[in-house]
Biopython code that builds the backbone (N, CA, C, O; Angstrom):
import numpy as np
from Bio.PDB.StructureBuilder import StructureBuilder

atoms = [
    (1, "UNK", "N", (17.256, 30.562, -22.781)),
    (1, "UNK", "CA", (16.797, 29.407, -22.044)),
    (1, "UNK", "C", (16.897, 28.182, -22.949)),
    (1, "UNK", "O", (16.502, 28.228, -24.114)),
    (2, "UNK", "N", (17.415, 27.112, -22.419)),
    (2, "UNK", "CA", (17.563, 25.869, -23.162)),
    (2, "UNK", "C", (16.258, 25.099, -23.094)),
    (2, "UNK", "O", (15.617, 25.035, -22.046)),
    (3, "UNK", "N", (15.873, 24.522, -24.209)),
    (3, "UNK", "CA", (14.677, 23.678, -24.241)),
    (3, "UNK", "C", (15.106, 22.230, -24.415)),
    (3, "UNK", "O", (15.875, 21.898, -25.316)),
    (4, "UNK", "N", (14.606, 21.394, -23.557)),
    (4, "UNK", "CA", (14.852, 19.963, -23.662)),
    (4, "UNK", "C", (13.641, 19.341, -24.330)),
    (4, "UNK", "O", (12.504, 19.690, -24.011)),
    (5, "UNK", "N", (13.876, 18.421, -25.254)),
    (5, "UNK", "CA", (12.745, 17.681, -25.805)),
    (5, "UNK", "C", (12.182, 16.805, -24.703)),
    (5, "UNK", "O", (12.861, 16.526, -23.715)),
    (6, "UNK", "N", (10.949, 16.374, -24.870)),
    (6, "UNK", "CA", (10.327, 15.494, -23.876)),
    (6, "UNK", "C", (11.161, 14.237, -23.690)),
    (6, "UNK", "O", (11.324, 13.755, -22.569)),
    (7, "UNK", "N", (11.689, 13.708, -24.785)),
    (7, "UNK", "CA", (12.500, 12.491, -24.718)),
    (7, "UNK", "C", (13.785, 12.736, -23.939)),
    (7, "UNK", "O", (14.146, 11.938, -23.074)),
    (8, "UNK", "N", (14.475, 13.828, -24.235)),
    (8, "UNK", "CA", (15.721, 14.144, -23.532)),
    (8, "UNK", "C", (15.478, 14.306, -22.039)),
    (8, "UNK", "O", (16.227, 13.778, -21.217)),
    (9, "UNK", "N", (14.437, 15.030, -21.701)),
    (9, "UNK", "CA", (14.133, 15.269, -20.298)),
    (9, "UNK", "C", (13.779, 13.966, -19.591)),
    (9, "UNK", "O", (14.234, 13.728, -18.473)),
    (10, "UNK", "N", (12.984, 13.130, -20.222)),
    (10, "UNK", "CA", (12.611, 11.841, -19.635)),
    (10, "UNK", "C", (13.831, 10.943, -19.442)),
    (10, "UNK", "O", (13.905, 10.201, -18.463)),
    (11, "UNK", "N", (14.782, 11.005, -20.363)),
    (11, "UNK", "CA", (16.005, 10.215, -20.225)),
    (11, "UNK", "C", (16.781, 10.640, -18.992)),
    (11, "UNK", "O", (17.284, 9.798, -18.248)),
    (12, "UNK", "N", (16.878, 11.950, -18.774)),
    (12, "UNK", "CA", (17.586, 12.436, -17.588)),
    (12, "UNK", "C", (16.827, 12.037, -16.327)),
    (12, "UNK", "O", (17.443, 11.597, -15.357)),
    (13, "UNK", "N", (15.512, 12.179, -16.322)),
    (13, "UNK", "CA", (14.730, 11.770, -15.154)),
    (13, "UNK", "C", (14.962, 10.302, -14.838)),
    (13, "UNK", "O", (15.003, 9.915, -13.670)),
    (14, "UNK", "N", (15.112, 9.490, -15.864)),
    (14, "UNK", "CA", (15.368, 8.069, -15.666)),
    (14, "UNK", "C", (16.681, 7.786, -14.966)),
    (14, "UNK", "O", (16.843, 6.726, -14.362)),
    (15, "UNK", "N", (17.618, 8.711, -15.036)),
    (15, "UNK", "CA", (18.880, 8.527, -14.326)),
    (15, "UNK", "C", (18.776, 8.972, -12.873)),
    (15, "UNK", "O", (19.610, 8.603, -12.047)),
    (16, "UNK", "N", (17.752, 9.765, -12.558)),
    (16, "UNK", "CA", (17.590, 10.280, -11.203)),
    (16, "UNK", "C", (16.660, 9.427, -10.348)),
    (16, "UNK", "O", (16.801, 9.377, -9.126)),
    (17, "UNK", "N", (15.709, 8.757, -10.996)),
    (17, "UNK", "CA", (14.728, 7.924, -10.292)),
    (17, "UNK", "C", (14.504, 6.645, -11.068)),
    (17, "UNK", "O", (14.533, 6.633, -12.299)),
    (18, "UNK", "N", (14.282, 5.582, -10.343)),
    (18, "UNK", "CA", (13.779, 4.370, -10.976)),
    (18, "UNK", "C", (12.265, 4.409, -10.845)),
    (18, "UNK", "O", (11.729, 5.193, -10.062)),
    (19, "UNK", "N", (11.586, 3.586, -11.591)),
    (19, "UNK", "CA", (10.124, 3.540, -11.516)),
    (19, "UNK", "C", (9.668, 3.190, -10.107)),
    (19, "UNK", "O", (8.622, 3.663, -9.662)),
    (20, "UNK", "N", (10.431, 2.375, -9.406)),
    (20, "UNK", "CA", (10.074, 1.969, -8.050)),
    (20, "UNK", "C", (10.219, 3.107, -7.043)),
    (20, "UNK", "O", (9.640, 3.048, -5.958)),
    (21, "UNK", "N", (10.975, 4.130, -7.386)),
    (21, "UNK", "CA", (11.240, 5.215, -6.444)),
    (21, "UNK", "C", (10.226, 6.351, -6.539)),
    (21, "UNK", "O", (10.399, 7.382, -5.888)),
    (22, "UNK", "N", (9.196, 6.188, -7.317)),
    (22, "UNK", "CA", (8.162, 7.206, -7.435)),
    (22, "UNK", "C", (8.724, 8.595, -7.761)),
    (22, "UNK", "O", (8.917, 9.410, -6.859)),
    (23, "UNK", "N", (8.983, 8.862, -9.024)),
    (23, "UNK", "CA", (9.462, 10.186, -9.403)),
    (23, "UNK", "C", (8.457, 11.257, -8.993)),
    (23, "UNK", "O", (7.339, 10.930, -8.594)),
    (24, "UNK", "N", (8.834, 12.519, -9.085)),
    (24, "UNK", "CA", (7.943, 13.581, -8.625)),
    (24, "UNK", "C", (6.636, 13.621, -9.413)),
    (24, "UNK", "O", (6.542, 13.119, -10.533)),
    (25, "UNK", "N", (5.638, 14.232, -8.792)),
    (25, "UNK", "CA", (4.345, 14.418, -9.451)),
    (25, "UNK", "C", (4.517, 15.374, -10.637)),
    (25, "UNK", "O", (5.616, 15.864, -10.897)),
    (26, "UNK", "N", (3.435, 15.626, -11.340)),
    (26, "UNK", "CA", (3.487, 16.494, -12.526)),
    (26, "UNK", "C", (3.980, 17.903, -12.174)),
    (26, "UNK", "O", (4.743, 18.498, -12.934)),
    (27, "UNK", "N", (3.554, 18.427, -11.046)),
    (27, "UNK", "CA", (4.008, 19.767, -10.631)),
    (27, "UNK", "C", (5.503, 19.733, -10.329)),
    (27, "UNK", "O", (6.247, 20.605, -10.776)),
    (28, "UNK", "N", (5.943, 18.728, -9.572)),
    (28, "UNK", "CA", (7.365, 18.604, -9.257)),
    (28, "UNK", "C", (8.215, 18.418, -10.501)),
    (28, "UNK", "O", (9.299, 18.989, -10.615)),
    (29, "UNK", "N", (7.719, 17.618, -11.429)),
    (29, "UNK", "CA", (8.437, 17.415, -12.688)),
    (29, "UNK", "C", (8.531, 18.723, -13.466)),
    (29, "UNK", "O", (9.570, 19.028, -14.052)),
    (30, "UNK", "N", (7.454, 19.491, -13.470)),
    (30, "UNK", "CA", (7.475, 20.793, -14.143)),
    (30, "UNK", "C", (8.474, 21.745, -13.515)),
    (30, "UNK", "O", (9.163, 22.484, -14.219)),
    (31, "UNK", "N", (8.556, 21.730, -12.192)),
    (31, "UNK", "CA", (9.528, 22.586, -11.502)),
    (31, "UNK", "C", (10.955, 22.138, -11.785)),
    (31, "UNK", "O", (11.846, 22.970, -11.958)),
    (32, "UNK", "N", (11.173, 20.840, -11.832)),
    (32, "UNK", "CA", (12.507, 20.329, -12.159)),
    (32, "UNK", "C", (12.870, 20.665, -13.599)),
    (32, "UNK", "O", (14.023, 20.982, -13.893)),
    (33, "UNK", "N", (11.897, 20.599, -14.494)),
    (33, "UNK", "CA", (12.144, 20.973, -15.883)),
    (33, "UNK", "C", (12.491, 22.462, -15.982)),
    (33, "UNK", "O", (13.361, 22.842, -16.766)),
    (34, "UNK", "N", (11.823, 23.300, -15.197)),
    (34, "UNK", "CA", (12.143, 24.738, -15.182)),
    (34, "UNK", "C", (13.581, 24.956, -14.733)),
    (34, "UNK", "O", (14.282, 25.808, -15.279)),
    (35, "UNK", "N", (14.026, 24.184, -13.732)),
    (35, "UNK", "CA", (15.424, 24.250, -13.296)),
    (35, "UNK", "C", (16.348, 23.834, -14.430)),
    (35, "UNK", "O", (17.356, 24.492, -14.687)),
    (36, "UNK", "N", (16.009, 22.748, -15.105)),
    (36, "UNK", "CA", (16.840, 22.241, -16.204)),
    (36, "UNK", "C", (16.967, 23.265, -17.319)),
    (36, "UNK", "O", (18.053, 23.455, -17.866)),
    (37, "UNK", "N", (15.882, 23.919, -17.655)),
    (37, "UNK", "CA", (15.907, 24.865, -18.764)),
    (37, "UNK", "C", (16.556, 26.190, -18.379)),
    (37, "UNK", "O", (17.196, 26.833, -19.211)),
    (38, "UNK", "N", (16.394, 26.597, -17.132)),
    (38, "UNK", "CA", (17.002, 27.857, -16.693)),
    (38, "UNK", "C", (18.490, 27.704, -16.411)),
    (38, "UNK", "O", (19.267, 28.638, -16.611)),
    (39, "UNK", "N", (18.881, 26.526, -15.948)),
    (39, "UNK", "CA", (20.268, 26.294, -15.536)),
    (39, "UNK", "C", (20.788, 24.971, -16.089)),
    (39, "UNK", "O", (21.078, 24.055, -15.319)),
    (40, "UNK", "N", (20.911, 24.855, -17.423)),
    (40, "UNK", "CA", (21.307, 23.571, -18.011)),
    (40, "UNK", "C", (22.662, 23.066, -17.524)),
    (40, "UNK", "O", (22.842, 21.857, -17.374)),
    (41, "UNK", "N", (23.607, 23.948, -17.277)),
    (41, "UNK", "CA", (24.915, 23.500, -16.793)),
    (41, "UNK", "C", (24.777, 22.887, -15.400)),
    (41, "UNK", "O", (25.349, 21.832, -15.125)),
    (42, "UNK", "N", (24.023, 23.544, -14.525)),
    (42, "UNK", "CA", (23.802, 22.994, -13.187)),
    (42, "UNK", "C", (23.031, 21.683, -13.271)),
    (42, "UNK", "O", (23.362, 20.718, -12.582)),
    (43, "UNK", "N", (22.004, 21.651, -14.113)),
    (43, "UNK", "CA", (21.200, 20.443, -14.261)),
    (43, "UNK", "C", (22.048, 19.272, -14.735)),
    (43, "UNK", "O", (21.808, 18.129, -14.344)),
    (44, "UNK", "N", (23.037, 19.550, -15.574)),
    (44, "UNK", "CA", (23.877, 18.468, -16.095)),
    (44, "UNK", "C", (24.694, 17.798, -14.996)),
    (44, "UNK", "O", (25.136, 16.661, -15.166)),
    (45, "UNK", "N", (24.902, 18.485, -13.868)),
    (45, "UNK", "CA", (25.651, 17.915, -12.750)),
    (45, "UNK", "C", (24.748, 17.244, -11.716)),
    (45, "UNK", "O", (25.244, 16.642, -10.764)),
    (46, "UNK", "N", (23.429, 17.340, -11.893)),
    (46, "UNK", "CA", (22.488, 16.776, -10.934)),
    (46, "UNK", "C", (22.602, 15.257, -10.893)),
    (46, "UNK", "O", (22.605, 14.595, -11.931)),
    (47, "UNK", "N", (22.693, 14.722, -9.703)),
    (47, "UNK", "CA", (22.798, 13.277, -9.485)),
    (47, "UNK", "C", (21.661, 12.828, -8.588)),
    (47, "UNK", "O", (21.041, 13.643, -7.905)),
    (48, "UNK", "N", (21.390, 11.539, -8.590)),
    (48, "UNK", "CA", (20.329, 10.991, -7.747)),
    (48, "UNK", "C", (20.548, 11.352, -6.277)),
    (48, "UNK", "O", (19.581, 11.578, -5.549)),
    (49, "UNK", "N", (21.788, 11.409, -5.839)),
    (49, "UNK", "CA", (22.099, 11.747, -4.447)),
    (49, "UNK", "C", (21.625, 13.153, -4.091)),
    (49, "UNK", "O", (21.284, 13.421, -2.939)),
    (50, "UNK", "N", (21.601, 14.061, -5.085)),
    (50, "UNK", "CA", (21.153, 15.425, -4.836)),
    (50, "UNK", "C", (19.659, 15.477, -4.541)),
    (50, "UNK", "O", (19.184, 16.380, -3.852)),
    (51, "UNK", "N", (18.928, 14.508, -5.063)),
    (51, "UNK", "CA", (17.498, 14.447, -4.800)),
    (51, "UNK", "C", (17.258, 13.900, -3.396)),
    (51, "UNK", "O", (16.321, 14.316, -2.715)),
    (52, "UNK", "N", (18.099, 12.973, -2.968)),
    (52, "UNK", "CA", (17.972, 12.414, -1.624)),
    (52, "UNK", "C", (18.307, 13.487, -0.584)),
    (52, "UNK", "O", (17.615, 13.620, 0.426)),
    (53, "UNK", "N", (19.371, 14.246, -0.842)),
    (53, "UNK", "CA", (19.764, 15.331, 0.060)),
    (53, "UNK", "C", (19.472, 16.644, -0.646)),
    (53, "UNK", "O", (20.320, 17.175, -1.363)),
    (54, "UNK", "N", (18.289, 17.156, -0.446)),
    (54, "UNK", "CA", (17.849, 18.350, -1.174)),
    (54, "UNK", "C", (18.577, 19.619, -0.755)),
    (54, "UNK", "O", (18.346, 20.686, -1.324)),
    (55, "UNK", "N", (19.438, 19.511, 0.219)),
    (55, "UNK", "CA", (20.145, 20.697, 0.703)),
    (55, "UNK", "C", (21.497, 20.882, 0.030)),
    (55, "UNK", "O", (22.353, 21.583, 0.570)),
    (56, "UNK", "N", (21.713, 20.281, -1.116)),
    (56, "UNK", "CA", (22.995, 20.381, -1.817)),
    (56, "UNK", "C", (23.381, 21.839, -1.967)),
    (56, "UNK", "O", (22.674, 22.612, -2.614)),
    (57, "UNK", "N", (24.491, 22.213, -1.378)),
    (57, "UNK", "CA", (24.900, 23.614, -1.373)),
    (57, "UNK", "C", (25.225, 24.138, -2.766)),
    (57, "UNK", "O", (25.193, 25.348, -2.990)),
    (58, "UNK", "N", (25.533, 23.259, -3.694)),
    (58, "UNK", "CA", (25.844, 23.711, -5.057)),
    (58, "UNK", "C", (24.618, 24.289, -5.746)),
    (58, "UNK", "O", (24.747, 25.117, -6.648)),
    (59, "UNK", "N", (23.427, 23.862, -5.329)),
    (59, "UNK", "CA", (22.209, 24.311, -5.985)),
    (59, "UNK", "C", (21.380, 25.255, -5.129)),
    (59, "UNK", "O", (20.509, 25.943, -5.660)),
    (60, "UNK", "N", (21.617, 25.312, -3.833)),
    (60, "UNK", "CA", (20.843, 26.194, -2.957)),
    (60, "UNK", "C", (20.986, 27.632, -3.416)),
    (60, "UNK", "O", (22.073, 28.079, -3.783)),
    (61, "UNK", "N", (19.878, 28.345, -3.391)),
    (61, "UNK", "CA", (19.883, 29.743, -3.807)),
    (61, "UNK", "C", (19.514, 29.941, -5.262)),
    (61, "UNK", "O", (19.290, 31.073, -5.692)),
    (62, "UNK", "N", (19.445, 28.867, -6.025)),
    (62, "UNK", "CA", (18.970, 28.948, -7.408)),
    (62, "UNK", "C", (17.451, 28.882, -7.319)),
    (62, "UNK", "O", (16.909, 27.874, -6.866)),
    (63, "UNK", "N", (16.755, 29.930, -7.740)),
    (63, "UNK", "CA", (15.308, 29.996, -7.526)),
    (63, "UNK", "C", (14.539, 28.777, -8.021)),
    (63, "UNK", "O", (13.629, 28.303, -7.341)),
    (64, "UNK", "N", (14.893, 28.269, -9.190)),
    (64, "UNK", "CA", (14.178, 27.111, -9.742)),
    (64, "UNK", "C", (14.424, 25.853, -8.910)),
    (64, "UNK", "O", (13.514, 25.046, -8.722)),
    (65, "UNK", "N", (15.643, 25.683, -8.415)),
    (65, "UNK", "CA", (15.954, 24.530, -7.563)),
    (65, "UNK", "C", (15.237, 24.668, -6.225)),
    (65, "UNK", "O", (14.662, 23.705, -5.718)),
    (66, "UNK", "N", (15.274, 25.869, -5.658)),
    (66, "UNK", "CA", (14.610, 26.091, -4.376)),
    (66, "UNK", "C", (13.108, 25.840, -4.492)),
    (66, "UNK", "O", (12.505, 25.279, -3.577)),
    (67, "UNK", "N", (12.497, 26.248, -5.604)),
    (67, "UNK", "CA", (11.066, 25.998, -5.818)),
    (67, "UNK", "C", (10.806, 24.492, -5.903)),
    (67, "UNK", "O", (9.842, 23.991, -5.324)),
    (68, "UNK", "N", (11.663, 23.779, -6.621)),
    (68, "UNK", "CA", (11.507, 22.328, -6.724)),
    (68, "UNK", "C", (11.646, 21.666, -5.356)),
    (68, "UNK", "O", (10.804, 20.852, -4.976)),
    (69, "UNK", "N", (12.696, 22.004, -4.616)),
    (69, "UNK", "CA", (12.920, 21.332, -3.335)),
    (69, "UNK", "C", (11.811, 21.653, -2.338)),
    (69, "UNK", "O", (11.411, 20.787, -1.560)),
    (70, "UNK", "N", (11.315, 22.874, -2.351)),
    (70, "UNK", "CA", (10.211, 23.234, -1.459)),
    (70, "UNK", "C", (8.982, 22.374, -1.778)),
    (70, "UNK", "O", (8.350, 21.817, -0.881)),
    (71, "UNK", "N", (8.661, 22.277, -3.057)),
    (71, "UNK", "CA", (7.514, 21.469, -3.459)),
    (71, "UNK", "C", (7.757, 19.995, -3.147)),
    (71, "UNK", "O", (6.908, 19.343, -2.539)),
    (72, "UNK", "N", (8.889, 19.476, -3.551)),
    (72, "UNK", "CA", (9.204, 18.055, -3.386)),
    (72, "UNK", "C", (9.150, 17.636, -1.919)),
    (72, "UNK", "O", (8.683, 16.544, -1.596)),
    (73, "UNK", "N", (9.623, 18.498, -1.046)),
    (73, "UNK", "CA", (9.632, 18.197, 0.381)),
    (73, "UNK", "C", (8.230, 18.189, 0.980)),
    (73, "UNK", "O", (7.960, 17.428, 1.909)),
    (74, "UNK", "N", (7.344, 19.019, 0.462)),
    (74, "UNK", "CA", (6.014, 19.179, 1.050)),
    (74, "UNK", "C", (4.935, 18.344, 0.372)),
    (74, "UNK", "O", (3.894, 18.086, 0.977)),
    (75, "UNK", "N", (5.152, 17.921, -0.848)),
    (75, "UNK", "CA", (4.120, 17.232, -1.625)),
    (75, "UNK", "C", (4.016, 15.763, -1.214)),
    (75, "UNK", "O", (5.006, 15.034, -1.272)),
    (76, "UNK", "N", (2.833, 15.327, -0.802)),
    (76, "UNK", "CA", (2.684, 13.923, -0.413)),
    (76, "UNK", "C", (2.808, 12.948, -1.586)),
    (76, "UNK", "O", (3.002, 11.751, -1.370)),
    (77, "UNK", "N", (2.700, 13.436, -2.811)),
    (77, "UNK", "CA", (2.794, 12.562, -3.980)),
    (77, "UNK", "C", (4.216, 12.404, -4.501)),
    (77, "UNK", "O", (4.498, 11.482, -5.265)),
    (78, "UNK", "N", (5.096, 13.281, -4.101)),
    (78, "UNK", "CA", (6.468, 13.255, -4.624)),
    (78, "UNK", "C", (7.348, 12.309, -3.816)),
    (78, "UNK", "O", (7.467, 12.424, -2.597)),
    (79, "UNK", "N", (7.952, 11.386, -4.523)),
    (79, "UNK", "CA", (8.966, 10.487, -3.981)),
    (79, "UNK", "C", (8.619, 9.950, -2.595)),
    (79, "UNK", "O", (9.349, 10.175, -1.630)),
    (80, "UNK", "N", (7.515, 9.249, -2.511)),
    (80, "UNK", "CA", (7.042, 8.714, -1.237)),
    (80, "UNK", "C", (8.049, 7.795, -0.577)),
    (80, "UNK", "O", (8.135, 7.772, 0.651)),
    (81, "UNK", "N", (8.816, 7.034, -1.349)),
    (81, "UNK", "CA", (9.808, 6.130, -0.748)),
    (81, "UNK", "C", (10.889, 6.908, -0.020)),
    (81, "UNK", "O", (11.391, 6.460, 1.011)),
    (82, "UNK", "N", (11.253, 8.072, -0.549)),
    (82, "UNK", "CA", (12.269, 8.895, 0.103)),
    (82, "UNK", "C", (11.779, 9.377, 1.468)),
    (82, "UNK", "O", (12.575, 9.516, 2.397)),
    (83, "UNK", "N", (10.480, 9.633, 1.596)),
    (83, "UNK", "CA", (9.941, 10.138, 2.850)),
    (83, "UNK", "C", (9.824, 9.038, 3.901)),
    (83, "UNK", "O", (9.842, 9.318, 5.099)),
    (84, "UNK", "N", (9.705, 7.796, 3.457)),
    (84, "UNK", "CA", (9.578, 6.693, 4.396)),
    (84, "UNK", "C", (10.915, 6.342, 5.002)),
    (84, "UNK", "O", (10.998, 5.964, 6.170)),
    (85, "UNK", "N", (11.970, 6.468, 4.201)),
    (85, "UNK", "CA", (13.287, 6.052, 4.681)),
    (85, "UNK", "C", (13.927, 7.068, 5.600)),
    (85, "UNK", "O", (15.040, 6.852, 6.081)),
]
sb = StructureBuilder()
sb.init_structure("model")
sb.init_model(0)
sb.init_chain("A")
sb.init_seg("    ")
for serial, (resi, resn, name, xyz) in enumerate(atoms, 1):
    if name == "N":
        sb.init_residue(resn, " ", resi, " ")
    sb.init_atom(name, np.array(xyz, "f"), 0.0, 1.0, " ", f" {name:<3s}", serial, name[0])
structure = sb.get_structure()
Protein backbone atom coordinates (compact mmCIF):
# COMPACT_ATOMS: atom_id res chain seq x y z
CA UNK A 1 0.00 0.00 0.00
CA UNK A 2 1.32 3.43 -0.93
CA UNK A 3 1.39 6.09 1.75
CA UNK A 4 0.91 9.70 0.79
CA UNK A 5 2.25 12.39 3.08
CA UNK A 6 -0.36 14.82 4.35
CA UNK A 7 1.16 17.49 2.10
CA UNK A 8 1.09 15.30 -1.01
CA UNK A 9 -2.49 14.27 -0.40
CA UNK A 10 -3.60 17.86 0.25
CA UNK A 11 -1.93 18.96 -2.99
CA UNK A 12 -3.91 16.39 -4.96
CA UNK A 13 -7.14 17.37 -3.19
CA UNK A 14 -6.44 20.95 -4.23
CA UNK A 15 -6.55 19.88 -7.86
CA UNK A 16 -9.93 18.19 -7.38
CA UNK A 17 -11.73 20.91 -5.40
CA UNK A 18 -11.38 24.60 -4.87
CA UNK A 19 -12.07 26.01 -1.43
CA UNK A 20 -15.35 27.40 -2.76
CA UNK A 21 -16.50 23.93 -3.84
CA UNK A 22 -16.58 22.49 -0.32
CA UNK A 23 -14.30 19.45 -0.41
CA UNK A 24 -15.54 16.30 1.31
CA UNK A 25 -15.94 16.08 5.07
CA UNK A 26 -13.33 14.32 7.20
CA UNK A 27 -14.95 10.91 6.64
CA UNK A 28 -15.15 11.47 2.88
CA UNK A 29 -11.55 12.65 2.79
CA UNK A 30 -10.50 9.54 4.72
CA UNK A 31 -12.33 7.32 2.24
CA UNK A 32 -10.72 9.12 -0.69
CA UNK A 33 -7.32 8.73 0.96
CA UNK A 34 -8.00 4.98 1.35
CA UNK A 35 -8.70 4.85 -2.40
CA UNK A 36 -5.48 6.76 -3.10
CA UNK A 37 -3.38 4.45 -0.98
CA UNK A 38 -4.98 1.22 -2.18
CA UNK A 39 -5.00 2.20 -5.85
CA UNK A 40 -2.32 4.85 -6.46
CA UNK A 41 -2.28 4.30 -10.23
CA UNK A 42 -6.05 4.78 -10.45
CA UNK A 43 -5.89 7.76 -8.09
CA UNK A 44 -3.27 9.39 -10.32
CA UNK A 45 -5.85 9.48 -13.14
CA UNK A 46 -8.60 11.01 -10.97
CA UNK A 47 -9.85 14.33 -12.30
CA UNK A 48 -12.30 16.88 -10.94
CA UNK A 49 -14.84 15.69 -13.53
CA UNK A 50 -14.79 12.23 -11.92
CA UNK A 51 -16.02 13.76 -8.69
CA UNK A 52 -18.86 15.53 -10.49
CA UNK A 53 -19.87 12.29 -12.23
CA UNK A 54 -19.34 9.67 -9.55
CA UNK A 55 -20.37 6.90 -11.92
CA UNK A 56 -17.05 6.90 -13.81
CA UNK A 57 -16.85 3.39 -15.20
CA UNK A 58 -13.06 3.34 -14.87
CA UNK A 59 -13.38 3.36 -11.08
CA UNK A 60 -16.69 1.56 -10.48
CA UNK A 61 -16.22 -1.75 -8.73
CA UNK A 62 -13.11 -0.64 -6.84
CA UNK A 63 -14.20 -1.09 -3.22
CA UNK A 64 -12.48 2.04 -1.92
CA UNK A 65 -13.94 4.20 -4.70
CA UNK A 66 -17.40 2.70 -4.23
CA UNK A 67 -17.20 3.42 -0.48
CA UNK A 68 -16.19 7.02 -1.19
CA UNK A 69 -18.92 7.61 -3.77
CA UNK A 70 -21.59 6.06 -1.54
CA UNK A 71 -20.58 8.32 1.33
CA UNK A 72 -20.09 11.42 -0.83
CA UNK A 73 -23.51 11.02 -2.43
CA UNK A 74 -25.33 10.58 0.89
CA UNK A 75 -23.42 12.93 3.20
CA UNK A 76 -25.02 16.36 3.61
CA UNK A 77 -21.61 17.87 4.44
CA UNK A 78 -19.80 16.65 1.34
CA UNK A 79 -19.58 18.96 -1.65
CA UNK A 80 -22.80 20.86 -1.04
CA UNK A 81 -22.35 22.96 -4.20
CA UNK A 82 -22.35 19.80 -6.32
CA UNK A 83 -25.72 18.80 -4.83
CA UNK A 84 -27.29 22.17 -5.56
CA UNK A 85 -26.34 22.21 -9.21
